Backbone as CSV, one residue per row, in Angstrom:
resi,resn,N_x,N_y,N_z,CA_x,CA_y,CA_z,C_x,C_y,C_z
1,MET,5.375,-0.986,-18.687,4.096,-0.733,-18.053,3.884,-1.775,-16.947
2,PRO,3.509,-1.345,-15.736,3.336,-2.293,-14.642,2.122,-3.178,-14.840
3,LYS,2.192,-4.348,-14.270,1.065,-5.262,-14.334,-0.050,-4.730,-13.451
4,SER,-1.280,-5.172,-13.735,-2.442,-4.669,-13.016,-2.549,-5.220,-11.598
5,ALA,-2.077,-6.441,-11.387,-2.223,-7.058,-10.069,-0.933,-6.912,-9.269
6,PRO,-1.017,-6.265,-8.095,0.190,-6.140,-7.272,0.548,-7.461,-6.625
7,LYS,1.801,-7.567,-6.214,2.204,-8.746,-5.453,1.447,-8.737,-4.133
8,ALA,1.133,-9.899,-3.654,0.363,-10.006,-2.419,1.170,-9.474,-1.239
9,LEU,0.514,-8.648,-0.454,1.118,-8.172,0.786,0.499,-8.965,1.923
10,HIS,1.276,-9.241,2.907,0.772,-9.989,4.058,1.129,-9.201,5.318
11,LEU,0.289,-8.214,5.611,0.536,-7.379,6.783,0.044,-8.072,8.039
12,ALA,0.767,-7.870,9.119,0.306,-8.344,10.418,-0.816,-7.420,10.885
13,GLU,-1.655,-7.892,11.773,-2.779,-7.094,12.258,-2.297,-5.778,12.872
14,GLY,-1.203,-5.818,13.599,-0.648,-4.600,14.191,-0.212,-3.594,13.145
15,GLU,0.374,-4.082,12.055,0.784,-3.196,10.960,-0.433,-2.548,10.322
16,ARG,-1.473,-3.357,10.107,-2.714,-2.836,9.542,-3.303,-1.733,10.415
17,GLN,-3.309,-1.975,11.710,-3.868,-0.992,12.641,-3.061,0.304,12.642
18,GLN,-1.742,0.180,12.603,-0.898,1.379,12.568,-1.139,2.192,11.302
19,LEU,-1.239,1.506,10.170,-1.493,2.208,8.914,-2.868,2.869,8.929
20,GLN,-3.864,2.176,9.457,-5.209,2.742,9.525,-5.231,3.968,10.428
21,GLN,-4.462,3.939,11.511,-4.373,5.102,12.391,-3.757,6.297,11.662
22,LEU,-2.739,6.036,10.839,-2.143,7.122,10.042,-3.169,7.726,9.096
23,VAL,-3.945,6.877,8.448,-4.956,7.347,7.502,-6.013,8.180,8.230
24,ASN,-6.428,7.744,9.405,-7.507,8.398,10.136,-7.079,9.677,10.854
25,ARG,-5.801,9.782,11.179,-5.300,10.933,11.937,-5.296,12.176,11.050
26,HIS,-5.930,13.239,11.512,-6.023,14.475,10.732,-4.688,15.193,10.604
27,SER,-3.755,14.905,11.493,-2.457,15.577,11.455,-1.444,14.873,10.538
28,THR,-1.815,13.718,9.983,-0.912,12.996,9.086,-0.788,13.749,7.761
29,PRO,0.435,14.006,7.286,0.601,14.644,5.981,-0.104,13.821,4.885
30,GLN,-0.669,14.509,3.905,-1.474,13.854,2.877,-0.702,12.767,2.131
31,GLN,0.556,13.020,1.806,1.343,12.029,1.064,1.510,10.741,1.865
32,ILE,1.707,10.860,3.167,1.847,9.683,4.025,0.521,8.939,4.120
33,ALA,-0.570,9.680,4.253,-1.896,9.065,4.340,-2.233,8.311,3.054
34,ILE,-1.872,8.882,1.907,-2.126,8.207,0.627,-1.294,6.936,0.525
35,ARG,-0.040,7.001,0.907,0.814,5.805,0.864,0.278,4.711,1.776
36,ALA,-0.165,5.104,2.962,-0.738,4.122,3.884,-1.999,3.510,3.285
37,SER,-2.813,4.323,2.634,-4.034,3.815,1.992,-3.713,2.854,0.856
38,ILE,-2.684,3.174,0.083,-2.262,2.287,-1.011,-1.879,0.922,-0.450
39,ILE,-1.107,0.929,0.613,-0.654,-0.326,1.214,-1.832,-1.123,1.752
40,LEU,-2.761,-0.443,2.427,-3.931,-1.139,2.978,-4.798,-1.744,1.870
41,LEU,-4.989,-1.001,0.790,-5.802,-1.528,-0.317,-5.109,-2.694,-1.017
42,ALA,-3.789,-2.608,-1.176,-3.046,-3.721,-1.784,-3.128,-4.954,-0.889
43,ASP,-3.044,-4.746,0.408,-3.152,-5.859,1.350,-4.544,-6.496,1.284
44,ALA,-5.545,-5.682,0.960,-6.916,-6.189,0.840,-7.156,-6.889,-0.502
45,GLY,-6.120,-6.928,-1.366,-6.227,-7.659,-2.626,-6.660,-6.828,-3.819
46,ARG,-6.696,-5.512,-3.673,-7.082,-4.647,-4.794,-5.954,-4.570,-5.809
47,ASN,-6.307,-4.441,-7.097,-5.279,-4.297,-8.122,-4.941,-2.819,-8.314
48,HIS,-3.939,-2.539,-9.141,-3.448,-1.169,-9.315,-4.537,-0.229,-9.819
49,GLN,-5.343,-0.685,-10.761,-6.405,0.169,-11.294,-7.431,0.511,-10.221
50,GLU,-7.820,-0.472,-9.438,-8.795,-0.236,-8.370,-8.240,0.737,-7.325
51,ILE,-6.971,0.556,-6.978,-6.332,1.444,-6.004,-6.316,2.873,-6.544
52,GLY,-5.868,3.023,-7.776,-5.809,4.354,-8.383,-7.168,5.014,-8.467
53,ARG,-8.160,4.255,-8.883,-9.511,4.795,-9.019,-10.074,5.204,-7.656
54,GLU,-9.910,4.354,-6.662,-10.472,4.629,-5.341,-9.823,5.837,-4.675
55,LEU,-8.516,6.004,-4.878,-7.799,7.097,-4.225,-7.643,8.332,-5.104
56,GLY,-8.055,8.228,-6.360,-7.926,9.364,-7.268,-6.490,9.664,-7.630
57,ILE,-5.672,8.610,-7.766,-4.267,8.757,-8.140,-4.022,7.954,-9.415
58,SER,-2.876,8.181,-10.035,-2.562,7.420,-11.240,-2.259,5.970,-10.882
59,ARG,-2.534,5.101,-11.819,-2.233,3.678,-11.621,-0.740,3.472,-11.397
60,ASP,0.078,4.251,-12.102,1.531,4.132,-11.960,1.988,4.502,-10.561
61,MET,1.397,5.541,-9.986,1.773,5.927,-8.626,1.425,4.816,-7.643
62,GLY,0.230,4.275,-7.771,-0.186,3.185,-6.891,0.688,1.962,-7.035
63,SER,1.024,1.611,-8.269,1.820,0.406,-8.488,3.251,0.580,-7.996
64,SER,3.818,1.769,-8.153,5.195,1.961,-7.695,5.290,1.879,-6.170
65,GLU,4.305,2.419,-5.476,4.294,2.321,-4.015,4.190,0.859,-3.568
66,VAL,3.325,0.107,-4.205,3.130,-1.295,-3.838,4.390,-2.099,-4.128
67,MET,5.068,-1.804,-5.244,6.300,-2.534,-5.564,7.375,-2.288,-4.518
68,VAL,7.507,-1.057,-4.049,8.507,-0.743,-3.026,8.187,-1.489,-1.743
69,ILE,6.934,-1.456,-1.327,6.535,-2.144,-0.097,6.723,-3.651,-0.240
70,SER,6.386,-4.206,-1.396,6.572,-5.644,-1.624,8.036,-6.032,-1.505
71,TYR,8.911,-5.194,-2.043,10.349,-5.465,-1.972,10.807,-5.543,-0.511
72,PHE,10.432,-4.550,0.284,10.835,-4.551,1.685,10.165,-5.680,2.473
73,ASN,8.944,-6.017,2.101,8.229,-7.112,2.741,8.980,-8.422,2.498
74,GLN,9.397,-8.671,1.271,10.136,-9.893,0.944,11.504,-9.898,1.604
75,LYS,12.172,-8.742,1.610,13.496,-8.665,2.200,13.448,-8.945,3.703
76,SER,12.411,-8.451,4.380,12.317,-8.682,5.814,12.048,-10.153,6.127
77,LYS,11.364,-10.854,5.234,11.126,-12.286,5.429,12.419,-13.076,5.288
78,LEU,13.304,-12.608,4.419,14.563,-13.316,4.201,15.503,-13.147,5.391
79,THR,15.437,-11.997,6.054,16.349,-11.754,7.175,15.782,-12.236,8.501
80,ALA,14.500,-12.603,8.523,13.877,-13.065,9.773,14.235,-14.490,10.086
């Protein structure tokens, strides 16, 4: 069972803006918009339960998305 608190994400302002544009754009597929919302909420410090409740998704779905993004976030820091 995943922990309630996701790993901290540290998005750059430009990344935040791009994700927010995806969420706001009516032509964005729903799955992409939900993933972008999950990332934005995790970046804002929300835990898995809060993310799931706010977006109407399962806690497991929210936590798995955040774990994938955290992995790539850490990997990009190592190669930079």
